[in-house]
C-alpha positions as CSV (number, residue, x, y, z in Angstrom):
1,M,119.3,-25.2,50.3
2,G,122.5,-25.8,48.3
3,T,124.9,-22.9,47.9
4,R,128.2,-22.1,46.1
5,M,130.2,-19.1,47.2
6,K,133.0,-17.6,45.3
7,T,136.1,-16.9,47.3
8,N,139.4,-15.1,46.6
9,A,141.2,-16.5,49.6
10,G,143.3,-18.9,47.4
11,I,144.8,-20.5,50.5
12,P,144.0,-24.1,51.4
13,V,141.8,-24.2,54.6
14,G,144.4,-26.3,56.5
15,S,147.2,-23.8,55.8
16,R,145.4,-20.6,56.8
17,S,146.8,-18.6,59.6
18,P,144.6,-16.6,62.0
19,A,145.3,-13.5,60.0
20,D,144.1,-15.3,56.8
21,W,140.8,-16.2,58.5
22,L,140.4,-12.7,59.8
23,L,141.1,-11.2,56.4
24,E,138.5,-13.4,54.8
25,T,136.0,-12.6,57.6
26,K,136.4,-8.9,57.1
27,R,136.0,-9.2,53.4
28,Y,132.5,-10.7,53.8
29,E,131.7,-8.1,56.4
30,R,132.5,-5.3,54.0
31,E,130.1,-6.9,51.5
32,G,127.4,-6.9,54.2
33,E,127.4,-10.7,54.3
34,L,127.3,-10.9,58.1
35,L,126.0,-14.5,58.0
36,Q,128.9,-15.7,55.9
37,A,131.4,-13.6,57.9
38,Y,130.3,-15.1,61.1
39,D,130.6,-18.6,59.6
40,I,134.1,-17.9,58.4
41,A,135.2,-16.6,61.8
42,R,133.9,-19.7,63.5
43,Q,135.7,-21.9,61.0
44,G,138.9,-20.0,61.8
45,L,138.3,-20.5,65.5
46,A,137.9,-24.3,64.9
47,K,141.5,-24.2,63.6
48,H,142.9,-21.6,66.0
49,P,140.7,-21.7,69.1
50,S,142.7,-19.3,71.2
51,D,143.0,-16.4,68.7
52,L,141.5,-13.3,70.3
53,A,141.0,-11.4,67.1
54,L,138.8,-14.2,65.6
55,K,136.9,-14.5,68.9
56,H,136.2,-10.8,68.8
57,R,135.1,-10.8,65.2
58,A,132.8,-13.8,65.6
59,V,130.9,-12.1,68.4
60,L,130.9,-8.8,66.6
61,C,129.4,-10.3,63.4
62,L,126.7,-12.1,65.5
63,A,125.9,-8.9,67.4
64,S,125.6,-7.0,64.1
65,T,122.7,-9.3,63.1
66,Q,120.9,-8.1,66.2
67,A,121.1,-11.5,67.9
68,T,122.1,-9.8,71.1
69,T,121.5,-12.7,73.6
70,Q,123.3,-15.2,71.5
71,A,126.2,-12.8,71.0
72,A,126.4,-12.2,74.7
73,E,126.4,-15.9,75.4
74,L,129.2,-16.4,72.8
75,F,131.2,-13.5,74.4
76,T,131.1,-15.4,77.7
77,K,131.7,-18.8,76.1
78,L,134.8,-17.5,74.3
79,E,136.1,-16.0,77.6
80,L,136.4,-12.5,76.3
81,D,135.6,-10.8,79.5
82,L,139.2,-10.1,80.3
83,P,140.6,-8.3,83.4
84,D,142.8,-5.2,82.9
85,S,145.9,-7.2,83.6
86,D,145.2,-9.5,80.6
87,L,144.2,-6.5,78.4
88,A,147.3,-4.5,79.1
89,P,149.8,-6.5,77.0
90,L,147.5,-6.7,73.9
91,P,148.0,-4.7,70.8
92,P,146.1,-1.3,71.1
93,G,143.3,-2.4,68.7
94,L,142.3,-5.5,70.6
95,R,143.0,-3.9,74.0
96,M,140.2,-1.4,73.1
97,D,138.0,-3.5,70.9
98,I,137.3,-6.3,73.4
99,P,136.0,-4.2,76.3
100,C,134.2,-2.0,73.8
101,L,132.4,-5.1,72.5
102,K,131.3,-5.9,76.1
103,A,129.9,-2.3,76.3
104,R,128.2,-2.7,72.9
105,L,126.4,-5.9,74.0
106,L,125.1,-4.1,77.1
107,K,124.1,-1.2,74.9
108,D,122.1,-3.5,72.6
109,E,120.4,-5.1,75.7
110,A,119.6,-1.6,76.9
111,L,118.0,-0.6,73.6
112,A,115.8,-3.6,73.7
113,S,114.6,-2.7,77.2
114,T,112.0,-0.1,78.4
115,G,111.3,2.2,81.3
116,E,113.8,2.6,84.1
117,A,115.7,-0.6,83.2
118,R,116.6,1.0,79.9
119,C,118.1,4.0,81.5
120,V,120.0,2.0,84.0
121,K,121.5,-0.2,81.3
122,L,122.3,2.8,79.1
123,R,124.2,4.4,81.9
124,E,126.1,1.1,82.7
125,A,127.1,0.8,79.0
126,A,128.1,4.5,78.9
127,D,130.3,3.9,82.0
128,L,132.1,1.1,80.3
129,Y,132.6,3.1,77.1
130,E,133.9,6.1,79.0
131,S,136.2,4.1,81.2
132,C,137.7,2.6,78.0
133,F,138.0,6.1,76.5
134,R,139.9,7.4,79.5
135,R,142.3,4.4,79.5
136,E,143.0,4.6,75.8
137,A,143.3,8.4,75.8
138,T,146.0,8.1,78.5
139,A,147.8,5.5,76.4
140,E,147.5,7.9,73.4
141,N,145.6,5.4,71.3
142,L,144.6,7.3,68.2
143,E,141.3,5.4,68.1
144,A,140.2,6.5,71.6
145,Y,137.5,8.7,69.9
146,Y,135.4,5.6,69.3
147,P,134.4,4.8,72.9
148,A,134.1,8.5,73.7
149,T,131.5,8.9,70.9
150,N,129.5,5.9,72.0
151,A,129.5,7.1,75.6
152,A,128.2,10.5,74.5
153,T,125.3,9.1,72.6
154,L,124.3,6.7,75.4
155,R,124.4,9.5,78.0
156,L,122.1,11.5,75.6
157,L,119.7,8.6,75.4
158,A,119.7,8.2,79.2
159,G,118.7,11.9,79.5
160,D,122.1,13.1,80.8
161,R,122.5,15.9,78.3
162,E,125.3,17.8,79.9
163,P,127.7,14.8,80.3
164,A,126.7,13.8,76.8
165,A,127.7,17.2,75.3
166,G,130.9,17.2,77.3
167,L,132.0,13.9,75.8
168,A,130.9,15.0,72.4
169,R,133.1,18.1,72.7
170,E,136.0,15.9,73.8
171,T,135.5,13.7,70.8
172,V,135.5,16.6,68.4
173,A,138.6,18.1,70.0
174,W,140.4,14.7,69.9
175,L,139.7,14.3,66.2
176,N,140.5,17.9,65.3
177,D,143.9,17.5,66.9
178,R,144.6,14.6,64.5
179,P,143.3,15.8,61.1
180,E,145.8,13.7,59.2
181,T,144.2,10.4,60.3
182,Q,140.6,11.2,59.2
183,G,139.4,8.0,57.7
184,Y,135.8,6.6,57.5
185,Y,135.5,5.7,61.1
186,E,136.9,9.0,62.3
187,L,134.5,10.9,60.1
188,A,131.6,8.8,61.2
189,S,132.4,9.5,64.9
190,A,132.7,13.2,64.2
191,V,129.3,13.1,62.5
192,E,127.8,11.5,65.6
193,A,129.4,13.9,68.0
194,H,128.2,16.9,66.0
195,L,124.7,15.5,65.9
196,V,124.8,15.2,69.7
197,L,125.9,18.8,69.9
198,G,123.2,19.9,67.5
199,N,125.6,21.0,64.7
200,I,123.5,19.7,61.9
201,G,125.2,21.6,59.1
202,R,128.7,20.4,60.0
203,A,127.4,16.8,60.5
204,G,126.0,16.9,56.9
205,E,129.4,18.0,55.5
206,L,131.2,15.2,57.3
207,M,128.6,12.6,56.2
208,R,129.4,13.4,52.5
209,L,133.1,13.0,53.2
210,A,132.5,9.8,55.1
211,R,130.4,8.3,52.2
212,A,133.0,9.3,49.7
213,K,135.6,7.2,51.6
214,I,133.9,3.9,50.8
215,Q,131.5,4.6,47.8
216,G,132.6,2.8,44.7
217,T,135.7,1.3,46.2
218,G,136.9,-2.3,46.4
219,M,137.1,-1.8,50.2
220,A,133.5,-0.7,50.6
221,D,132.5,-1.7,54.2
222,Y,128.7,-1.9,54.1
223,R,128.6,-3.5,57.5
224,A,130.3,-0.5,59.0
225,L,128.0,1.8,57.1
226,A,124.9,0.0,58.3
227,A,126.2,0.1,61.9
228,T,126.8,3.9,61.5
229,I,123.3,4.6,60.2
230,R,121.7,2.6,63.0
231,Q,123.8,4.5,65.6
232,L,123.1,7.9,64.1
233,H,119.3,7.1,64.1
234,L,119.6,6.8,67.9
235,V,120.6,10.4,68.1
236,V,118.2,11.5,65.4
237,D,115.3,9.9,67.2
238,A,116.4,11.2,70.6
239,E,116.7,14.7,69.3
240,R,113.5,14.4,67.1
241,L,115.4,15.4,64.0
242,D,114.2,14.8,60.5
243,P,115.6,11.4,59.4
244,K,116.5,13.0,56.0
245,V,119.5,14.5,57.7
246,L,121.1,11.1,57.2
247,K,120.4,11.0,53.5
248,A,124.0,11.6,52.5
249,L,125.0,8.3,54.0
250,A,122.4,6.2,52.2
251,P,124.0,2.8,51.4
252,P,123.4,0.9,48.1
253,R,119.9,-0.6,47.8
254,V,118.9,-4.3,47.5
255,L,117.0,-5.5,44.4
256,H,114.7,-8.4,43.7
257,Y,114.5,-8.8,40.0
258,C,112.1,-11.0,38.0
259,G,110.1,-11.1,34.8
260,H,108.7,-13.0,31.9
261,M,110.7,-15.5,29.8
262,I,111.4,-14.2,26.3
263,A,109.8,-15.9,23.3
264,K,111.8,-17.3,20.4
265,P,112.2,-14.8,17.4
266,G,109.0,-14.7,15.5
267,A,107.0,-16.6,18.1
268,P,104.2,-15.1,20.2
269,G,104.8,-14.6,23.9
270,R,104.4,-12.3,26.9
271,F,107.9,-11.0,26.2
272,P,108.4,-10.8,22.4
273,A,112.0,-11.3,21.1
274,D,111.9,-8.0,19.2
275,Q,111.4,-6.1,22.4
276,E,114.7,-7.2,24.0
277,Q,116.8,-4.1,23.2
278,R,114.1,-1.7,24.4
279,V,113.6,-3.7,27.6
280,R,117.4,-3.8,28.1
281,E,117.7,0.0,27.8
282,E,114.8,0.5,30.2
283,I,116.4,-1.8,32.8
284,E,119.7,0.1,32.4
285,R,117.9,3.4,33.0
286,R,116.2,2.1,36.1
287,L,119.4,0.6,37.5
288,E,121.3,3.9,36.9
289,A,118.8,5.8,39.0
290,A,118.3,3.2,41.7
291,N,121.8,2.9,43.3
292,I,121.6,-0.9,43.4
293,G,124.5,-2.7,45.1
294,F,123.0,-6.1,45.7
295,A,120.5,-8.2,43.8
296,Y,118.6,-11.5,44.2
297,G,116.7,-13.4,41.5
298,S,116.9,-16.4,39.2
299,L,118.3,-16.9,35.7
300,A,115.5,-17.8,33.3
301,A,115.9,-16.8,29.6
302,G,114.7,-13.3,29.0
303,A,114.2,-10.8,31.9
304,D,116.3,-12.6,34.5
305,I,119.4,-12.9,32.3
306,I,119.0,-9.4,30.9
307,F,118.8,-8.1,34.5
308,F,121.9,-10.1,35.5
309,E,123.9,-8.8,32.6
310,A,122.9,-5.2,33.3
311,L,123.6,-5.6,37.1
312,L,127.0,-7.1,36.4
313,K,127.8,-4.1,34.2
314,H,126.9,-1.8,37.1
315,G,129.2,-3.7,39.5
316,A,126.4,-5.1,41.7
317,S,126.8,-8.2,43.9
318,I,124.4,-10.7,42.3
319,H,122.9,-13.7,44.2
320,V,121.2,-16.3,42.0
321,L,118.6,-18.8,43.2
322,L,117.7,-21.8,41.1
323,P,114.5,-23.8,41.9
324,F,116.0,-27.2,41.3
325,D,118.8,-29.0,39.4
326,R,120.5,-26.8,36.9
327,R,120.2,-29.2,34.0
328,E,116.4,-29.5,34.4
329,F,116.3,-25.7,34.9
330,I,118.0,-25.2,31.5
331,E,115.5,-27.5,29.9
332,E,112.5,-25.8,31.4
333,S,113.5,-22.1,31.7
334,V,116.3,-21.4,29.3
335,L,116.5,-23.6,26.2
336,P,112.8,-23.0,25.1
337,S,113.9,-19.4,24.2
338,G,116.7,-20.6,22.0
339,S,120.3,-22.0,22.3
340,K,121.9,-18.5,22.5
341,W,120.3,-18.0,25.9
342,V,121.9,-21.2,27.2
343,R,125.4,-19.6,26.5
344,R,124.3,-16.4,28.2
345,Y,122.9,-18.3,31.1
346,K,126.3,-20.2,31.7
347,D,128.2,-16.9,31.5
348,C,125.9,-15.4,34.1
349,L,126.2,-18.4,36.4
350,A,130.0,-18.2,36.2
351,N,129.9,-14.5,37.3
352,A,127.3,-14.8,40.1
353,T,128.4,-13.8,43.6
354,T,126.5,-16.8,45.0
355,V,124.4,-19.6,43.4
356,R,121.9,-21.4,45.6
357,Y,119.4,-24.1,45.0
358,A,116.0,-23.7,46.6
359,T,115.7,-27.5,46.7
360,K,117.7,-30.5,45.6
361,D,114.5,-32.3,44.5
362,R,113.7,-32.9,40.9
363,Y,111.2,-30.7,39.1
364,L,108.6,-33.4,38.2
365,G,106.3,-30.7,36.7
366,D,105.7,-28.9,40.0
367,D,105.4,-25.2,39.2
368,Q,105.2,-24.8,43.0
369,L,109.0,-25.1,43.1
370,F,109.3,-21.9,41.0
371,A,107.1,-20.0,43.4
372,Y,109.1,-21.4,46.4
373,C,112.3,-20.3,44.7
374,S,111.0,-16.8,44.1
375,Q,109.8,-16.4,47.7
376,L,113.3,-17.3,48.9
377,A,114.9,-14.8,46.6
378,M,112.5,-12.1,47.8
379,G,113.0,-13.0,51.5
380,L,116.7,-13.1,51.2
381,A,116.7,-9.7,49.6
382,L,114.7,-8.3,52.5
383,L,116.9,-10.0,55.1
384,R,120.0,-8.5,53.3
385,A,118.4,-5.0,53.3
386,R,117.7,-5.3,57.1
387,H,121.3,-6.2,57.7
388,L,122.6,-3.3,55.6
389,A,120.1,-0.8,57.1
390,T,119.0,0.0,53.5
391,E,116.0,-0.2,51.3
392,A,114.8,-3.1,49.1
393,E,112.9,-2.8,45.9
394,Q,111.6,-4.9,43.1
395,I,112.0,-4.2,39.4
396,V,110.0,-6.5,37.2
397,V,109.4,-7.1,33.5
398,W,105.7,-7.8,33.5
399,D,102.8,-7.3,31.1
400,G,100.5,-6.3,34.0
401,E,98.2,-9.3,33.6
402,T,97.1,-11.0,36.8
403,S,97.2,-14.8,37.1
404,A,95.6,-17.6,39.1
405,D,98.6,-19.8,38.5
406,L,100.8,-21.2,41.3
407,A,103.9,-19.4,40.0
408,G,104.9,-16.7,37.6
409,T,105.7,-13.0,37.4
410,A,102.2,-11.9,38.5
411,V,102.5,-14.1,41.6
412,D,105.9,-12.7,42.4
413,V,104.6,-9.1,42.1
414,A,101.7,-9.9,44.4
415,N,103.9,-11.6,47.0
416,W,106.4,-8.7,47.0
417,G,103.5,-6.3,47.5
418,R,102.9,-7.9,50.9
419,S,106.3,-6.6,52.0
420,E,105.1,-3.0,51.3
421,R,108.3,-2.3,49.5
422,P,108.3,-0.4,46.1
423,S,107.9,-2.3,42.9
424,T,108.6,-0.9,39.4
425,R,107.2,-2.4,36.3
426,I,108.8,-2.5,32.9
427,D,106.3,-3.3,30.0
428,P,107.7,-6.1,27.8
429,G,105.5,-4.9,24.9
430,S,103.4,-8.0,24.7
431,A,100.4,-8.2,22.4
432,L,98.8,-11.0,24.4
433,A,97.1,-8.9,27.0
434,G,93.8,-10.4,28.0
435,S,94.3,-13.6,26.1
436,A,93.6,-16.9,27.6
437,K,96.4,-18.4,29.7
438,S,97.5,-22.0,29.7
439,E,96.3,-24.2,32.5
440,P,99.0,-24.8,35.2
441,R,100.4,-28.3,35.2
442,E,99.3,-30.7,37.9
443,G,102.8,-32.0,38.6
444,S,103.4,-34.4,41.5
445,G,101.3,-32.5,44.0
446,R,104.0,-30.9,46.2
447,R,103.0,-27.8,48.1
448,T,105.0,-25.5,50.3
449,R,104.2,-26.1,54.0
450,A,105.7,-24.8,57.3
451,M,106.6,-27.6,59.8
452,L,107.4,-27.5,63.5
453,F,109.0,-30.2,65.5
454,G,109.3,-29.9,69.3
455,D,110.3,-31.9,72.3
456,I,110.9,-31.5,76.0
457,H,114.6,-31.7,77.0
458,G,114.9,-33.8,80.2
459,F,111.8,-35.9,79.5
460,S,113.7,-39.2,79.3
461,K,114.8,-38.8,83.0
462,L,111.3,-38.6,84.4
463,T,110.1,-41.3,86.7
464,D,107.0,-43.4,86.1
465,A,105.3,-41.5,89.0
466,Q,106.0,-38.2,87.3
467,L,104.8,-39.2,83.8
468,P,101.0,-38.7,84.5
469,V,101.8,-35.2,85.9
470,F,103.8,-34.4,82.8
471,V,101.0,-35.5,80.5
472,D,98.3,-33.6,82.4
473,H,100.2,-30.3,83.1
474,V,102.9,-30.0,80.4
475,L,101.4,-31.7,77.4
476,G,98.0,-30.4,78.5
477,A,99.3,-26.8,78.4
478,L,100.9,-27.3,75.0
479,A,97.7,-29.0,73.8
480,K,95.7,-25.9,74.6
481,V,97.9,-23.8,72.3
482,V,97.5,-26.4,69.5
483,D,93.8,-26.6,70.1
484,R,93.4,-22.8,69.5
485,Y,95.2,-23.1,66.1
486,Q,93.2,-26.2,65.2
487,A,90.0,-24.4,66.0
488,R,90.9,-21.8,63.4
489,R,91.9,-24.5,60.9
490,D,95.4,-23.3,60.8
491,V,96.9,-26.7,61.6
492,L,97.0,-29.2,58.7
493,L,98.4,-32.0,60.9
494,A,99.1,-32.5,64.6
495,N,100.9,-35.5,65.8
496,T,102.7,-36.5,69.0
497,W,104.8,-39.3,70.5
498,G,106.0,-39.3,74.0
499,D,107.3,-35.7,74.5
500,G,107.5,-35.1,70.8
501,I,105.2,-32.7,68.8
502,Y,104.9,-32.5,65.0
503,L,102.8,-29.8,63.4
504,V,102.2,-28.8,59.8
505,F,100.8,-25.4,58.6
506,D,100.0,-23.9,55.2
507,D,101.0,-20.4,56.5
508,A,104.5,-19.5,57.8
509,G,103.2,-16.8,60.1
510,K,100.8,-19.1,61.8
511,A,103.6,-21.6,62.3
512,A,105.8,-19.0,63.8
513,G,103.1,-17.7,66.1
514,C,102.3,-21.2,67.3
515,A,106.0,-22.0,68.0
516,L,106.4,-18.9,70.2
517,E,103.1,-19.5,72.0
518,L,104.2,-23.1,72.8
519,Q,107.3,-21.7,74.4
520,E,105.3,-19.1,76.3
521,A,102.9,-21.8,77.6
522,M,105.9,-23.9,78.7
523,A,107.5,-21.0,80.5
524,S,104.2,-20.3,82.4
525,I,104.3,-23.7,84.1
526,D,105.5,-23.8,87.7
527,L,107.4,-27.1,87.4
528,A,108.4,-27.2,91.1
529,A,104.9,-26.7,92.3
530,I,103.6,-29.7,90.4
531,G,106.6,-31.9,91.4
532,L,108.5,-31.9,88.1
533,P,112.2,-31.1,87.8
534,G,113.1,-27.5,86.9
535,H,115.4,-28.5,84.1
536,L,112.5,-29.5,81.8
537,A,112.6,-27.2,78.8
538,L,110.9,-27.1,75.4
539,R,112.9,-27.0,72.1
540,V,111.2,-26.1,68.8
541,G,112.6,-26.2,65.3
542,G,110.8,-24.8,62.2
543,H,111.3,-25.2,58.5
544,L,109.4,-24.4,55.3
545,G,109.6,-26.4,52.0
546,P,107.7,-28.2,49.3
547,V,106.3,-31.6,50.5
548,Y,103.9,-34.2,49.3
549,S,100.6,-34.9,51.0
550,G,98.7,-38.2,51.0
551,R,96.5,-40.6,52.9
552,D,98.5,-42.4,55.6
553,P,97.3,-46.0,55.6
554,I,98.4,-46.5,59.2
555,M,97.3,-43.2,60.8
556,K,94.1,-43.2,58.7
557,C,94.5,-39.5,57.9
558,D,96.4,-37.1,55.6
559,N,100.1,-37.0,56.2
560,Y,103.1,-35.2,54.7
561,F,106.2,-36.7,53.2
562,G,109.4,-35.7,51.5
563,A,113.0,-34.5,52.1
564,H,111.9,-31.3,53.6
565,V,110.0,-33.1,56.4
566,S,113.2,-34.9,57.2
567,R,115.1,-31.6,57.2
568,A,112.6,-30.1,59.6
569,A,112.9,-33.0,62.0
570,R,116.7,-32.6,62.2
571,I,116.5,-29.0,63.5
572,E,114.8,-29.4,66.9
573,P,117.5,-31.8,68.4
574,V,120.1,-29.1,68.0
575,T,117.9,-26.2,69.1
576,P,118.8,-24.7,72.6
577,E,116.3,-25.2,75.3
578,K,113.6,-22.5,75.6
579,S,114.3,-21.3,72.0
580,V,112.7,-21.6,68.6
581,Y,115.2,-22.0,65.7
582,V,114.0,-21.8,62.1
583,T,115.8,-22.4,58.8
584,E,116.8,-19.6,56.4
585,T,113.9,-20.6,54.1
586,L,111.3,-20.0,56.8
587,A,113.0,-16.8,57.9
588,A,113.0,-15.6,54.4
589,V,109.2,-16.1,53.9
590,L,108.5,-14.5,57.3
591,A,110.5,-11.5,56.1
592,I,108.0,-11.1,53.2
593,H,104.7,-11.8,54.8
594,N,105.2,-11.3,58.6
595,A,107.9,-8.7,59.1
596,D,105.7,-6.6,61.3
597,E,105.1,-9.6,63.7
598,F,108.4,-11.5,63.8
599,Q,112.2,-11.1,63.7
600,C,114.6,-13.8,62.8
601,H,118.2,-13.3,64.1
602,Y,120.9,-15.3,62.5
603,V,122.8,-17.6,64.8
604,G,125.1,-19.3,62.4
605,M,125.7,-22.5,60.4
606,T,124.4,-25.2,62.7
607,R,125.1,-28.9,62.2
608,A,121.8,-30.7,62.1
609,A,121.1,-34.0,63.9
610,K,121.9,-37.4,62.5
611,H,124.6,-36.2,60.1
612,Y,122.2,-34.2,58.0
613,G,124.8,-31.5,57.4
614,K,125.0,-27.9,58.2
615,M,122.1,-25.4,57.8
616,R,121.8,-21.6,58.3
617,M,119.8,-21.2,61.4
618,F,117.8,-18.2,62.8
619,L,116.4,-17.5,66.2
620,L,112.7,-16.6,66.0
621,R,111.4,-13.8,68.2
622,R,108.4,-11.5,68.3
623,R,109.0,-8.1,66.9
624,V,109.2,-5.4,69.6
625,N,108.3,-2.0,68.3
């Protein structure tokens, strides 16, 4: 997926200091763009590999995407587990932030655990936080309230109510003694402490003050707000409070916008030209009431462009997705409504926060590319909402007519409905309701498919004597998984060579389930018992994109071809052993259709094999409720 990101850094990459990289990282964090923030921090570390502040920020951004295991591994890899003797000479901020990050990673691990293990890890994390608080309080660090608040909440979750209340009272007293320093973080910590103490009314007052610190400002830190809300929900859930007590902190919502193209003046259409002003006013009213801060959609003439112009007026961060090359897009989706829309399209494009291309392929009459692009926009909106701990919704300019076409507004509404998020319809005032619709174009036959590539790391070092055992026990175990999916007709193609596996599905959720079952089957094999080396491990990479299908004259069966097959094949070689990595496109579609089954945690821009370039990669896991 191509992308263009606007930046205000204004400093050549080679000339940036660690402070410049850190500033840029934090700017993206404030926007809630944790994925981009992590990438910026890692780029900074490539230039300044010993900078502790960039190391801390890279791990923090990754941890904030809920990729706990990967963040913990990065914490160790970057050698951030510093002894007290190395911490002592650091500036107060880093001296506290680095050990608190270690405690935070242990906290995240605890929250993902159950039973007694959960309580043990909660107490261990609380001990780390409290130790940090005592040290920083002795040093009169004004920010010592932060580890104290976290320790109080974790003790509460572990069932240690009295110690929790004691730490919460210390937090309140510490902050009350320093009223002149009450910024957002101080207020958020005070909210948390008062919730632990059961002071709901005072917590509500402080929430409104905290929200006012960042709402409508250029320094709005939505990552911090999302982290605050997740943290406060821990207390709310533990104390069985009404979640509405957190309403005052509600962050901006994320919008997916879409709708019909507008007809030329005087021409018939599902969105008549004479209805533009009325639709614009209705969009304005909906946006005014919806508290939209971020939006995802395309830029076709009509509804899309009107949405963009209204969102820009409201100060939203707007992320545009185009299905293919912009020149072809103008010809297909902008110019047919009149030349004035081309000028407006270019103005919108210049003011977009990001512009991405769903595919670099040509259009070739394939309406499937429009559907693919729309699903990406929807999925990215849902991923963004999850990162921000906020709600996502769709507003659509639609005449209400259903369609059997491959793409279009009705299809977008139906797909969004699968996410079980709200959708609001604005009537375009068409007089064509119930009329016959044109037949969809045949195009070149591309269809969106999910693809998996897997191989066994360490296979090449097996001896000839070990190969029959490998085939029987390892490939045999993996084959049983594939057989189950083939029996249900979920697999369109299954191929293998040596230790390699290539599978094609028409459903992203089935592909995700199969990938994880393959890993589970591999993990269940006692390699030592069957005489195979213990370092054998499965790697699986997944991608989703439009591909061609056709009869393979060599294989004598249907096969799949295209740039997206090549892209899928480049993921598995860079996937860590025992993991499933998927591209942003597959993660986005899973967010729409399978959010109750799977979670995709961002792990950064990963350089694909064979010089294929960098791709945003996500770690696939089952959702644990």
